[in-house]
N, C-alpha and C positions, 0 to 999 in steps of 0.2 A: 605351143606344145599341148597336145591333147592329154587328158588325164589318164588315158589308157596306155600311153606310150611306155611309161616306166614298167608297168605290170607286164606288158607284152614282151618288152625287151628282157626282163628278168626271166620270164618263162622260157623264151627262146634260148638265151645263153645257158640256162640251167639244163635244158633238154639236150642241147648240142654238146655240152661238156660231158654229161652222163653218157650219151650215145658214143661219143668219140673215145672216152676213157674205157668204157666197157668193151668196145671194139679192140682197143689196144691190149686190154687184159686177155681178151679171147685169142688174139694173135699170139701173145706171149705164152698162153696155156698150151699151144700146140707143141712147144719145145720142152715142156716141163715133164721130162721122162725120167728124171733122177733127182735126188735131193740136192745135188750141186746146182742144178738149174733152178730148182724151186727156191732154195734159200739164198743163193748167191748169184743167180743168173743176171740180175740187173746190172750191177757194177762191172762184172767181168765182160759183158757184151757191149758196153756203151763207149769205151774209150775214155780219154781224159775229159772231153767236153761233156758228154752225156753223164759221166760219173759225177763231175763237179756240179752240174745243174741238178742232178737227182739228190745229191747231198744238200745243196742249197734248199731244195724243196722240202726235204725232211726237216731242215733246221727252221724254216719259216713256219710259224704256228699262228693260231688265233691270238695268242698272247702277244706275239710280235706286232700284230696289226692293231689289236684293240687295247690291250693293257698298256703297251708302251706309248701309244698315242694319248691315252688318258693320263699317263704319268707326266708326259711333257706338258700337256694342257694344264694340269693341276699344280705341278710341282716344278716346272721350269727346268733349271739346271740339273736337278736330280733325274728327271726323265731323260735328259740328254745323256747323262752318265750311264743310265740303264741301256740306252740304245748303243752307246759306244762299247759297253761291256759285251753286248750280244755279238757285235762284229769281231772284237778282239778274241772272244772265246772261240769262235769258229776258226779264226786265223791260227790260233795256237794249236787247236786239234789237228788242223791240216798240216801245219809245219812240223809239229812235234810227234804226233801220234799216228799220222796216216801211214808212214812207212813201217814203223815197228808192228802195227796191227795187221799188216798184210800177212795172210797165212792160208794156204790152201787146205780145204777139207774141214775148216771150222766155221760155224755159222752163228754161234751165240757167244756171249762173254764167258759162259760156263765152259764151252768147248775150248775157247782160246786159253783160259787159265789152266784147264786140265792139261792141255798140250804144252803150254809154256812151263808149268811147274812139274809136269810129269806125274801128276797125282789126280786120279779120277774123283777122289772124295771132295774136292773143292767145288765141284759143279753144283751141288745142291745149294751150298751157301750163296754162290753167285746167282743161282736161279731165284732164291728168296729176295736178294737185293734187287734184281732186275724187275721182278713183279711189283715190289714195293715202289719202285721208281715209276714204272709205266702205268700202273692202275689209276692213280689219281690224275695223271695227264690224260688218259683215255676218257675218264669221266668228264673232265672239264671240256675237252674238245668235242665230245659227243653232245653234251648239253648245249654248248655254243652252237653247234650245227642245227639242233632242233630249234633254238630261238631264232637263228638267222633265217631259217626256212619259213617260220611263222611270219616274221617281219617282211621278208622278201615277197611273199605272196599275199600279204594282208589278211592272214587267217585269224580266227578268234583264238584267244588264249587257251581255250580247251583243246585246240588241235596240237598243242605242244607235245603231248605223249606220242601221238601218231607220227609227227615229224621226226621225233627222236628215234622211233622205231624204223622209220623209212631210211634215215641216215645210217643207222646201224646195219640195216640190210644191205645197203650199198657198200659199206666198208667191208662187210664179210665177203661180198661178191668179189670186190677188188683183190682182197688178200688171198682168198681161197682159190680163185681161178687164175689170177695173174701172177701170184708169187712175187718174189723180189723184182723180177724183170718187169712184170706188168705194173707194179706200183712205181717202179722207176720211170716208166713212160708217163704215168699220171703225174708224178712229181715234176717232170720236165714241162709238161703242159701247164701245170699249176703255176710254175715260175713265170711263164709268159703272161698268164691271166693276171697274176698279182702285180707284176711290174707295170702292166698297162693301166691298171686301176689306180695304183698309188701315184704313178707319175702324172696321171690325169688330175687327181686331187691336188697334188703339190703344185702343178702348173696353174690351176685355177686359183689357188690360194695366193701364190706369188703375184699373179696378174692383178689381184685385188689391191696389192700394196706396191704397185709399180715395179715389180720384179726386184725389190730391194729386201734382202734377208734382214738387214739391220732395221729397216722400217717395220717389217713384220714382227721382229722380236720386241721392239719398243712398244708397238701396239698391244702385243700380248701382255707385256709387263704392266701396261697401264690398266688393262681390263682384269688383271689378276688380283688387284687390290692388295698385293703382297709387297709392293715397292721393290727395294733393292734385294730383298730376300729371294725374289723370283730368279734373279741372275746368279745366285750363289748356292752351292750345295747345302742341304740341310732342311729345306722346306718340308719335305715329305715326313721325315722322322723327327724334326725339331732340332734346335740348336743346343740342347743340353748335352752333357757328357754322354749320357745313355743314347741320345739321338745320334751323336757322331759315331759311337760304337755300332749302332744299328745300321747306319749307312755303310760302314766298312764291312760289316758282317754280310749285308745283303749283296754288295758288289762282289765280294769274294765268293759267296755261294753261287751267284749267277755266273761268274767267270768260270769256276771249276765245274759246277754242275752241268751247265749247258754243253761243256766239252765232253762229258762222259755219258751222255744219254744213250741207252743201249740201242735204240732204233737208229741212231746215228753211227755208232761204232760198228754195228752189224753191216753197214754198207761199205765200211773200209776194208774188211777182211778179204774180199775177192779182188781188190785192185791188182792189176796184172803185175806191175813191177814198180820200182822206185821212180822211174821217169814218168809213168802215168800218174802216180801219186803227186809228184811235184807239179805236173801240168794241171792237174785237177784243182790245185789250190786256188788259182785265180778264178776259175770258172765257178767255184763254190763261194768264195769270199766276195767276188764282185757283185753278183745280184743281191746278196744279203746286205752289202754296204749301201747299194742304191735304195733298197727297200727301207732300211733304217733311216737314211737321210730323208727320204720322202715322208716317213712317219713323223720325224721331228718337225718338218715343215707343216704337216697336217695338224699335229698337236698344238703348235703355236697358232696356227690359223683358227683352230677351234676356240682357243682362249681369246684371241683377238676379236673374233666375230660373234661369239656367243657369250663369253664371260665365264669366269671361273665358278662363280656362285651357282649359276644355272646348270653347269656341267656337273658340279658336285651334288646338286639337288636331284638330278636325274639318276646318278649312280655315284656312290661315295668313292669308288675306285676309278671312276672315269671311263669305264669300259664302253659306254655308249657315245663317247666324244666323237669318234670317227663317223658314225652314222648320223649323229646330230649335225656335224659339219656339212654333210651333203645337203641338208635342208637349207642352211645358210648360203651355200654356194649356188644352189639351183632351186629357189622357191617357186613352187607351182601350185595351181589351184588343186585342192583336194588333199593336200598334205604331202609330207616327205616321201611317202611310199609310192607316189606317182612320178617321182623325179627320176630322170634318166641317170643322173649321177649316183643317186641312191641305189638304183638297180645295179649299176656297174660295180659299186663298192660292195654291196651285199652279196652279189654273185662271187666276187673275188674272195670275200671272207668265207663264204660257204665252201667254195672250192678248196680253200686253205684248210679248213677244218676236216673236210671229207678226206683229202689226201693224207693229212696228218694222222687221222684215226686209223686209216688203212695201214700205214706204216707201223704205227704203234701196236696195232692188233697183231700183225704178222710177227713182230719182235716178241711180244708177250706170249703168243701161242708157240713160237719156236722154242722159247725158254721153257715153257710148261712141258712140251713134248720131249725135248732133248735133255734138259737138265734134271727133270723129275721122272722121266719115263724109263730110266735105266738103260743099260746097253748089254748086248749079249757078250758072253765071256770072250769070244774070239773077235771082237771088234764089230764093225758094221757089215762084214762080209755075209753074215747069216741073216741080215735083214734085207728083204727084197726092196728095191727102190720104190716099187709101187706101194708097198706097205708103209714105208716111211712117209711118203707123200700123203697117203690116206690118213695116217695119224696126225700129220700136220694140219690137214684140212679139218679134221674133227676138232682138233685143238682150237683152230680159228673160230669155228662155229660156237664152241663152248665159251671162249673168251668173249666173243661178240655178244652172245645172249646174256651172259652175266653183266657185261658192261652196259647194255641197254637197260636192263632191270635196275641196276644201281644208279644210272644216270637219270632215269625217270624218278627215282626216289629222292635223289640228292637235288636235282634241278640246279638252282642258283646258290644253294647254301654252301658257304665255305669255299667258294671258288679260289680265292687267294690263299686260303689255308692249304688246300690240296696242292696248288702249284708250289707253295713253300715247302711242303713235305717232299715232293718229288725232287726238287732241286737240292734240298738239304741232304737227302739220302745220296743223291748222285755225287755231290761234292764231298761228303763226309765218309762215304763207304766206297763207292766205285773209284773215285779219284785216288785215294791212298793205295787201294789194292792194285789198280792199274799202273800207277807210277812205280810202286815198289817192284812189281813183277817185271816191268820193262827195264828199269834202270838201277835196281839194287841187286847186285849179284848174290845168289844164294838165298833169295827170299823163298819162303816155304808156304805150303798150303795151310799149315797151322797158323801162320801169321795172317793169312787172308781170312781164315775163319774167325780169328779173334777180332779183326776189324769189323766183319759183318755182324757177328752175333753180339759183340760188345757195344758197338756204336748205335745200332738200331733202337735198343731200349732207351738209350740216353736221348736220342732224337725225339722219340715219342714222349718222354717225360718232360723235356724242356719245351717242346712245341705245345703240349697240353697246358702248360702253365704260362704260356706267352700271350701277349696281346693279340696275336693272330687268331686265337680261339675265343677270347672274350675281352671286352673292355673298350673296343674301338668300333667305328661304324662298319668297317670292312671285315670284321671278325666273323667266325662261325656262329657265335652267340653275341650279336651286337648289343642286346638289351641286358646282358648280364656281365658282371666283372668279377672274376675269381682268379685273375692272373697274378702270379707271384714272380715270374721271370721277366726282367725288364725289356728284353730284346724281342722284336717281332720275328726275326730270323735267327735261330740259334747257331748258325754256322760258325760264328767266332769261337764257340766252345767245342762244337762237335767235330769240326774239321781237324783241329789239332789232336783231339781225342782219337779220331780214326787213325791218324798217322802214328800216334804213340802206341795204340793198341796193336797195330801191325808190327811195330818193332818189338814190343814185349812178347807177342805170340811167336815171333820168329826165333826167340831164344828158348822156347819150350820144346821139349822132346816131341818128335812127331810120332803119330800112330802108324802102324804098318800100312804101307801104301797099296792101293789097288791101281795097277798100272793103267795108263791111258793107251787105248788101242786106236791108232790113227789109220783110217782107211781099211785096207785088207790085211795089214800087218801090225804087229805090236811094236809100238815106239815108246820106249821109256827113256827119256832124256833128262840130263841135268839141266836146270834152268839156265845155265850159262852156255850150254852147247848150242851150236847153230843147227838149224833145221836142214832139210834136204835141199832147199833152195839157197842155202848159204846165209839165211837171215839169222841174226842172233836171237 
């Protein structure tokens, strides 16, 4: 194998993906003549197969590929639990939330809750929560895209800023021109690329160990130097009482938070009917299950072939384990960047981050424009469709520009802290509001606002005093230690607090409502009344 093969292959795959995905977005743009098409055209037009695959694409992120692989490699059973929680979370959202979240004419969580609770005033609170969840995720994904582009093309470290800007420009193009439908096409394409890459790596790893999963696990356990602890939960957070609580807190936060991410729920609103939602479950959960299983194999392979100490030395969180594994599987002259396996995996990770940031950008911009932009007194009828789409595209450009600037400033600092913030807010704020609004009769907008504005400061306080910010190698400030809260993930405290605040706020007297105007008419419904389609 010549040393140029890996580079050439990476360039070809990158250019082909960008060209095809931009073409798809361009074709989708031809139909974006009204907000319904722009915000919701993707899921409505795809049917159960396309909708399920697009949801799976939104769900698979760089953290799924890189962080979970590193967790399995470094922490054994803990990492496997994280991978299982990822799959279970998507299964729960598809089985429990997909049907109730279907609703025509709503495009953001703020829209949905205003319609569900019959009170327009709740939109801004949900807009705040949505942006707090999505902004850290966007920064992490965008920073990862820049790093992967540098590694994929063998560029000097000084090119990181330029690569981050290039990735941001592509994400703005996808979101602004393709809308939800165009991004849906990109997500379906991404699922195919990612499945190909992870199955290739998993197959190569298993082939090294005689296609024996048990042999692979025992080899990883031997190289982990953790002994029996590698096969039992607790290695990541420790076996102390606080460590056990931290593991429970992290698993609960991951399970609830991943199910309530706004860019995922946004794709559920336009599902045609209950039958489509049910059929989409398998097409969404199936690919994610395969990816997570392959990631577990890759993580064990990284530990078995490279060793836990070397992986931890390269990155305390193990985020480089997947890319380092490619060098062990395909050693070539000139280094890992010339490996065909490395090029395949790097392209898959880049495709993953690029598609993820496009979806997150669209969701954030939609919330910014619709939840904070106000509505005319007589509903959407006095807003021209063209004007609505122009505002959405301006919002996408603004969100994209701000994200690029912040990603360049942040770079690698506090990657795990940002992810923890996003998932904790989703689990502690969005999950209570969503579950109460859907399943607690008579829940009020006041209860939702209490959950949002009461839980967010608590999360900020506990997270700032946690080891995620200081005191451990993966913290935002690894060289300092001023933490006073023992848990890395505060979900064990903030999730019950979010539910409790919602109940307390529900008993408070409500302020005068500003009615929600749905479509061209005014619809002010009790939360328990069915909508026009007969959905509760």
